[in-house]
C-alpha positions in Angstrom: 33.9 9.2 25.1 30.9 7.1 24.2 28.1 7.1 26.8 27.7 3.7 28.6 24.3 2.1 28.0 22.9 0.0 30.8 19.4 -1.7 30.6 17.9 -2.1 34.1 15.1 -4.7 34.3 12.6 -5.3 37.0 11.9 -9.1 37.1 13.5 -12.4 36.3 11.1 -14.3 34.1 11.0 -14.9 30.3 9.9 -11.3 29.7 13.1 -10.2 31.4 15.2 -12.6 29.3 13.6 -11.5 26.1 14.3 -7.8 26.8 17.9 -8.6 27.8 18.4 -10.6 24.7 17.1 -7.7 22.6 19.6 -5.3 24.2 22.4 -7.8 23.7 21.6 -8.4 20.1 21.3 -4.6 19.4 24.2 -3.2 21.4 26.2 -6.1 22.8 25.5 -5.0 26.4 24.7 -6.9 29.5 21.5 -6.0 31.4 21.1 -5.6 35.1 18.0 -7.2 36.7 16.4 -6.9 40.1 13.6 -9.1 41.5 12.5 -10.9 44.6 14.0 -14.2 43.6 15.8 -15.9 40.8 13.8 -17.7 38.1 15.0 -20.4 35.7 14.4 -18.3 32.6 17.3 -16.0 33.6 19.5 -18.3 35.7 23.2 -18.7 34.8 22.8 -16.2 31.9 25.8 -14.2 30.8 23.7 -11.4 29.3 21.9 -10.6 32.7 23.4 -9.7 36.0 20.6 -10.5 38.5 20.3 -9.4 42.0 17.7 -10.8 44.4 16.0 -8.2 46.6 13.4 -10.0 48.7 11.4 -6.9 49.4 11.5 -5.6 45.8 7.7 -5.5 45.7 7.8 -2.7 48.3 7.8 0.7 46.5 10.3 2.2 48.9 12.7 -0.7 48.5 12.3 -0.6 44.7 12.9 3.2 44.7 16.0 2.9 46.9 17.4 0.0 44.9 17.1 1.9 41.6 18.3 5.2 43.1 21.4 3.5 44.6 22.1 1.8 41.2 21.9 5.1 39.4 24.2 6.8 41.9 26.7 4.0 41.3 26.6 4.6 37.6 26.6 8.4 37.3 27.8 8.6 33.6 25.6 5.8 32.2 22.5 6.0 30.1 20.0 3.9 32.1 16.9 2.4 30.3 14.3 1.0 32.7 12.0 -1.9 31.8 9.3 -3.5 34.0 8.6 -7.1 33.3 5.6 -7.9 35.4 2.2 -6.1 36.0 3.2 -5.3 39.6 6.6 -3.8 38.6 4.9 -1.9 35.7 2.4 -0.3 38.1 5.2 0.7 40.5 7.3 2.0 37.7 4.5 4.2 36.5 3.9 5.6 40.0 7.6 6.2 40.7 8.7 7.5 37.3 8.9 11.1 38.4 11.2 10.1 41.2 13.6 8.4 38.9 14.9 11.2 36.7 18.1 9.4 35.8 16.2 6.7 34.0 14.6 6.6 30.6 11.4 4.8 31.5 9.2 4.0 28.5 5.9 3.5 30.4 2.5 5.2 30.5 1.8 8.2 32.7 0.5 7.2 36.2 -2.9 8.7 35.8 -3.8 6.0 33.2 -3.0 3.2 35.7 -6.5 2.5 37.1 -8.4 3.2 33.9 -6.3 0.8 31.8 -4.9 -1.9 34.1 -8.4 -2.8 35.4 -10.4 -4.6 32.8 -13.8 -3.2 33.8 -12.6 0.4 33.3 -10.7 -0.6 30.1 -13.8 -1.9 28.5 -15.5 1.4 29.1 -12.7 3.1 27.1 -13.1 0.4 24.3 -16.8 1.3 24.2 -15.9 4.9 23.5 -13.6 4.1 20.6 -15.7 1.4 19.1 -13.2 -1.4 19.8 -15.2 -4.7 20.2 -14.9 -6.8 23.3 -16.8 -9.8 24.6 -20.2 -9.4 26.3 -19.3 -8.6 29.9 -20.9 -8.4 33.4 -19.0 -6.8 36.3 -19.3 -7.9 39.9 -18.1 -6.0 42.9 -18.8 -8.7 45.5 -19.7 -12.4 45.9 -23.1 -13.3 44.4 -25.5 -16.2 44.7 -26.2 -18.4 41.7 -29.7 -17.0 41.2 -28.0 -13.6 40.4 -25.6 -15.3 38.0 -28.0 -17.0 35.6 -27.5 -16.7 31.8 -30.7 -14.7 31.7 -29.4 -12.2 34.3 -25.9 -12.0 32.7 -27.2 -11.6 29.2 -25.1 -14.4 27.7 -25.0 -18.2 28.0 -22.8 -20.6 29.9 -20.0 -21.6 29.9 -18.6 -18.2 30.9 -15.1 -16.8 31.6 -14.5 -15.6 35.2 -11.4 -13.4 35.8 -10.3 -10.6 38.1 -10.5 -7.0 36.8 -7.2 -6.2 38.5 -4.5 -8.8 38.0 -2.1 -6.8 40.2 -4.5 -7.0 43.2 -5.5 -10.6 42.5 -2.0 -12.1 42.7 -1.4 -10.5 46.1 -4.0 -12.9 47.6 -2.9 -16.4 46.8 -5.0 -19.5 47.6 -4.9 -23.2 46.7 -6.1 -23.9 43.2 -5.6 -20.3 42.1 -5.8 -19.9 38.3 -5.2 -17.0 36.0 -8.6 -17.4 34.3 -11.6 -19.6 35.2 -14.2 -21.3 33.1 -17.6 -21.7 34.8 -20.1 -24.2 33.3 -23.0 -23.3 35.6 -24.2 -20.5 37.8 -23.4 -22.6 40.9 -19.8 -22.9 39.7 -19.6 -19.2 39.0 -20.9 -18.6 42.6 -18.2 -20.9 44.0 -15.4 -19.2 42.0 -16.4 -15.7 43.2 -16.7 -16.8 46.8 -13.2 -18.4 46.7 -11.5 -15.3 45.2 -13.2 -12.8 47.4 -12.7 -15.1 50.4 -9.0 -15.0 49.8 -8.9 -11.2 50.3 -9.3 -9.9 46.8 -11.4 -6.7 47.0 -11.7 -5.3 43.4 -14.1 -6.0 40.6 -14.6 -9.4 38.9 -15.3 -9.9 35.2 -17.9 -12.4 34.0 -17.6 -12.7 30.3 -19.1 -14.6 27.4 -16.9 -17.5 26.3 -15.6 -16.9 22.7 -15.3 -20.4 21.1 -12.1 -21.5 19.4 -8.8 -22.8 20.4 -5.4 -21.1 20.9 -5.0 -20.5 17.2 -7.9 -18.1 17.3 -5.9 -15.8 19.6 -3.9 -12.7 18.4 -1.4 -10.5 20.3 -0.7 -6.9 19.3 2.3 -5.0 20.6 2.4 -1.2 20.2 5.1 1.3 21.1 4.4 5.0 21.8 7.1 7.7 22.1 7.4 10.3 24.9 5.0 12.6 22.9 2.3 9.9 22.8 2.7 9.1 19.1 2.4 5.4 18.2 5.7 4.6 16.5 5.6 0.8 16.1 2.9 -1.9 15.9 3.4 -5.7 15.5 0.7 -8.4 15.3 1.2 -12.0 16.2 -1.0 -15.0 15.4 -0.9 -17.3 18.3 -0.2 -21.0 17.6 -0.5 -22.3 21.1 -0.7 -21.0 24.7 0.4 -22.4 28.0 -2.2 -24.4 29.8 -0.9 -24.7 33.4 -3.4 -23.2 35.9 -1.2 -20.1 36.6 0.2 -19.8 33.1 -3.0 -20.1 31.1 -3.0 -17.7 28.3 0.7 -17.1 28.1 1.9 -17.3 24.5 4.1 -20.3 23.8 4.4 -20.0 20.0 3.5 -17.2 17.6 3.7 -16.4 13.8 3.8 -12.7 13.0 1.2 -11.3 10.5 0.6 -7.9 8.9 -1.0 -5.5 11.4 -3.6 -4.7 8.7 -5.0 -8.2 9.2 -6.6 -6.8 12.4 -9.6 -4.6 11.3 -9.6 -2.3 14.3 -5.8 -1.7 14.6 -6.3 2.0 13.6 -8.9 2.4 16.4 -6.3 1.1 18.9 -3.8 3.6 17.5 -6.3 6.4 17.8 -7.2 5.4 21.4 -3.5 5.3 22.5 -2.8 8.7 21.0 -5.9 10.3 22.4 -5.1 9.0 25.9 -1.5 10.4 25.7 -0.2 6.9 26.2 3.6 6.4 26.2 5.8 3.3 26.2 4.8 -0.2 25.4 1.3 -1.6 25.3 0.3 -5.2 24.7 -3.2 -6.4 23.7 -4.8 -9.9 23.9 -7.3 -10.4 21.1 -9.5 -13.3 19.9 -10.9 -14.1 16.5 -14.5 -15.4 16.8 -14.4 -17.4 13.6 -16.7 -15.0 11.8 -15.2 -12.8 9.1 -13.3 -9.8 10.5 -14.9 -10.4 13.9 -12.2 -9.9 16.6 -12.7 -9.1 20.3 -10.2 -7.5 22.6 -9.7 -9.0 26.0 -7.2 -6.7 27.8 -4.3 -4.3 27.6 -1.0 -4.9 29.4 0.8 -1.7 30.3 4.2 -3.0 29.3 5.8 -5.2 26.7 4.2 -8.7 26.8 6.0 -11.8 28.2 6.4 -13.1 24.6 7.8 -9.8 23.4 10.7 -11.4 21.5 8.3 -12.2 18.7 8.5 -8.5 17.9 12.3 -8.3 18.0 12.7 -11.5 16.0 10.4 -10.2 13.3 12.7 -7.1 12.8 11.5 -4.5 15.3 14.0 -4.7 18.1 12.3 -3.4 21.3 15.6 -2.3 22.8 16.1 0.1 19.9 12.6 1.4 20.3 13.3 2.3 23.9 16.8 3.6 23.4 16.6 5.4 20.0 12.9 6.1 19.3 11.3 6.9 22.7 12.8 10.3 23.1 12.8 11.2 19.4 10.3 13.3 17.5 8.3 11.9 14.6 5.0 10.7 13.3 6.0 7.7 11.3 4.8 4.3 12.6 6.7 1.1 11.7 4.6 -2.0 11.2 5.8 -5.6 11.7 5.2 -7.0 8.2 7.8 -9.8 8.1 6.5 -13.3 8.8 8.4 -15.0 11.5 8.0 -18.1 13.7 8.7 -17.4 17.4 8.5 -20.1 20.1 9.3 -20.6 23.7 8.4 -24.3 23.5 10.3 -26.9 21.3 9.1 -26.8 17.7 7.8 -30.3 18.1 5.4 -29.1 20.8 4.2 -26.2 18.6 3.7 -28.5 15.7 1.9 -31.2 17.7 -0.5 -29.1 19.7 -1.4 -26.4 17.2 -4.9 -27.2 15.9 -4.7 -25.0 12.8 -3.0 -27.1 10.2 -2.4 -24.2 7.8 -0.6 -22.3 10.6 1.6 -25.3 11.2 2.5 -25.4 7.5 3.3 -21.7 7.6 5.6 -22.2 10.7 7.4 -25.1 9.0 8.0 -23.0 5.9 9.4 -20.2 8.0 11.6 -22.6 9.9 13.1 -23.9 6.6 13.7 -20.4 5.4 15.5 -19.4 8.6 12.7 -17.2 9.9 12.5 -19.1 13.2 13.6 -18.1 16.7 13.5 -19.7 20.1 13.9 -17.1 22.9 16.1 -19.3 25.1 18.2 -20.9 22.4 20.5 -17.9 22.2 24.0 -19.1 21.1 26.0 -16.3 22.6 24.5 -17.2 26.0 24.8 -21.0 25.6 28.3 -21.3 24.1 30.8 -22.5 26.7 28.2 -22.0 29.4 27.3 -25.5 30.5 25.1 -24.5 33.5 23.0 -22.2 31.3 22.7 -24.9 28.6 21.6 -27.5 31.1 19.0 -25.1 32.6 17.6 -24.3 29.2 17.4 -27.9 28.2 15.5 -28.7 31.4 13.0 -25.8 30.7 12.3 -27.2 27.3 11.9 -30.7 28.6 9.4 -29.5 31.2 7.5 -27.7 28.5 6.9 -31.1 26.8 5.8 -32.6 30.1 3.5 -29.6 30.8 1.7 -29.8 27.5 1.2 -33.6 27.8 -0.3 -33.1 31.2 -2.4 -29.9 30.8 -3.3 -29.5 27.2 -7.1 -29.9 27.1 -7.4 -32.5 24.4 -5.3 -35.3 23.0 -3.9 -34.7 19.5 
């Protein structure tokens, strides 16, 4: 009798849907998802069975939920995916208490050194991986301590939390994912507001790298249980979301050869030296100078836009199910160009500032190398509520870009 495969996903957002779609495409299976509340990205889906668990952000509740699910499916092969930073951190800490699950995630001892940007930059320094000029703050500061001369780089600057997990636990009005400060006084105000809300970790003040969304790159890597990097896929960002809490989320990507990134081999070496396992996701920016890229952060999970990897030919569900527990040294690189998008094509074509990238995307569309995460026919066919929900998501994307995109095009 063939073993039943059940993907178990922590979350309900686009990341969750992308993973569920990868499993459905690869194996024809339905995924089970658990989260605090339902989100439109996964509502009315036939490929996901979602259960709301209001206290799912409590580790004991999460552990009991997953243990009970495993007990109810004693003969199944369970693959566990975390789809947010918070769930990823809990998954790492609880992995040893979940022996029934295949959990492709990093070991718990890497959590603090990699999930916090300040500590991650120290590791980048060791491996010669370039990152923007950075100052680290541990408490609020007055403007005279935040001058360009003191920081070592000019304004405007980027201000962001070192720990995203801790940051989102202390909400306040006007909260943003990333801040841009034009003056020292503005940087002082941002720091005071964030620390005043209860955040108590380090803050990152960073040089602003010029260039729009099309200067961004996203790299996804996958390491097996032995710490060997077995897959790498590079995406060239066309546009990102620009809502206050969604700033930096990829909205459209064209895949490129990994070798276009000059320090990809240093990232591979770093991951293997650290004994990293599971998915890793890197945000990177091109400065505009030849071969000059700077790394911003690592996500200790597959990225929210992970379907760009699956659509380009490296199905992430197969990596977790067939590669994670295997032995080998070979690494598969995403070499096939593909145009992935969350937003309608018209939005990607309208707001992408790089005309050549738009031409590439149009060519890929004409050749059939074009995928929208939410426009999945098996989930839309004869499913009117899902169809209406997806159409509304896409309509709102048009509205969001019209409202929030920083310049008129």
